[in-house]
C-alpha positions in Angstrom: 0.1 0.0 0.2 1.1 3.2 -1.1 2.0 5.9 1.7 -0.5 8.7 2.0 1.2 12.0 1.0 1.2 14.9 4.0 -1.7 17.2 1.9 -4.1 14.2 1.9 -3.6 13.4 5.2 -4.6 16.9 6.5 -7.0 17.0 4.6 -9.3 14.0 5.9 -7.9 15.1 9.5 -10.0 18.5 8.3 -12.7 16.3 7.2 -13.7 13.7 10.3 -13.4 17.4 12.0 -16.3 19.0 10.3 -19.5 19.1 12.3 -21.4 20.6 9.4 -24.2 18.4 8.7 -24.9 17.8 5.1 -28.8 17.1 3.5 -27.6 14.0 2.8 -26.7 12.9 6.5 -30.3 13.5 7.8 -31.2 10.2 8.4 -33.0 10.2 12.2 -33.5 14.1 12.0 -35.5 13.6 8.6 -37.5 9.7 9.7 -38.7 11.2 12.3 -40.3 14.0 11.0 -42.2 12.4 8.4 -43.6 10.0 11.0 -44.8 12.8 12.3 -46.3 14.2 9.7 -48.2 10.7 8.6 -49.6 10.3 12.1 -50.6 14.3 12.6 -54.9 13.9 11.2 -54.8 15.4 7.3 -56.1 19.5 7.7 -59.4 19.9 6.1 -59.8 22.5 3.1 -62.0 24.6 3.7 -64.6 24.8 0.5 -65.5 27.8 -1.8 -69.2 28.8 -0.9 -71.8 28.1 -3.4 -73.5 30.6 -4.9 
């Protein structure tokens, strides 16, 4: 296996230290939001008065 260069090691270390959540990492938070939305009763729509 080739040894890693110094810049590659610093890039990988910085990526591991990053705390920003990316959209594709939403996992459990997104799943919980969707389940709450499905569990809530559907809102009633107002009907326009005929006439």
